[in-house]
N, C-alpha and C positions, 0 to 999 in steps of 0.2 A: 896263532896270530889273529884268528877271526872268530873264535868261539870260546872266549875266556869266561864270560858270564852272561846271564840273561837279565835284561832290564825288567824290574818288577812291573807287572801289568801287561807285559808284552810276551810274545813267545819267540822273539827274534834274538838270537845270540849276538853279542858284541864282543870284540876282542881288542887286543893291543893295537891293531892296525888303525882302528877308529880313534883311539886315545892318542896315538902318535900324531895323527893328522891335526890335532888341536895345536900342535907346535908348528908354526909356519916353516916351510921348506925343510927344516931339519927332520921333522917327524916323517914326512913323506919319503924323504931320501933314505932314512934309516929303514923304513918298511920295504922300500924298493931293494935295498942292499940285501936284506934278509930273504926276500923273494928271489933275488938273483942267485943267492947261494943254493936255494932249492932247485932252480933251473940248472945250475952247474952240476949238481948231483944227478939230476935227470939226464944230463948229457953224458955223464959217466956210465949211466945204465945203457947207453947205446940208442937213445931215442932219435928218431928221424929229424931231418931239417924242418919239415913242415910242423911237426909237434913243437919243436924248439921255438920256431917263429911264432906260433900261437901263444906259447907261454911268455915269450918276450913281449908280445903285444899286450897280453893281460897285465903284465907288470908295468909296462909303459903307460897304459890307460889309467891304471890305479895311481901311478905316480903323478901323472898330469892332473888328474882330478883332485888329488890331495894337495896340490900346490896352491889351490885357492884358499887363502887364509880363512879359518873357522868354517866356512861354507863347505870346504872340501871334505869334511868328515861326513856330510850327509850322503853324497853319492858313494862314498866308500862303505857306508853302512849297507848299501844295496849291492854294490859291485865288489864281490869278494874274489880277488884275483888268485889268492893262494888256494882257496877251495877249488876254483876252476882248474888251476894247475895240478893240484893233487888228483883231480878226476882224470886229467889227461895222462898222468903218470900211472894211475891205477889201470886205466884201459890198456896202456902199453904193456904193463906187467901181466895183466890177465891174458892178453893175446900171445905174448912171447914166452911166458912162464906159467902155463895153465895149471901146473902142479901146485902152485902156491895160492890158487884162487880159493877164496872162502865163500861158499854160497849162502850159508845161514849160520851166523856166529852163535846164535842161541842153541841150535841143534848140535853144533860142534862141542859146546860146553857140556851138554847133557851126555854126549856119546862117548 
């Protein structure tokens, strides 16, 4: 959702989330629905209430910023709620399922 392609001349990835924000209301709402699905799946993993609240807050802030017609794509370019939420999920999985933790993906491919 947030790292689909890189704008030439920049090193910052842009994704479907920013593109959807160019469509007033509908685009932000569609992105929020997709983010909510990810939060639902995180809930199924047994994540705590505090983590779920943080994820919902990230989705809500992203949705509210995206509601601003055309201008809403700018803050969404910098505030990547799905990336933040994936980081929360990863921390949870690393803590509660340490056997699945990958320290260095390049070393794992070699070995």
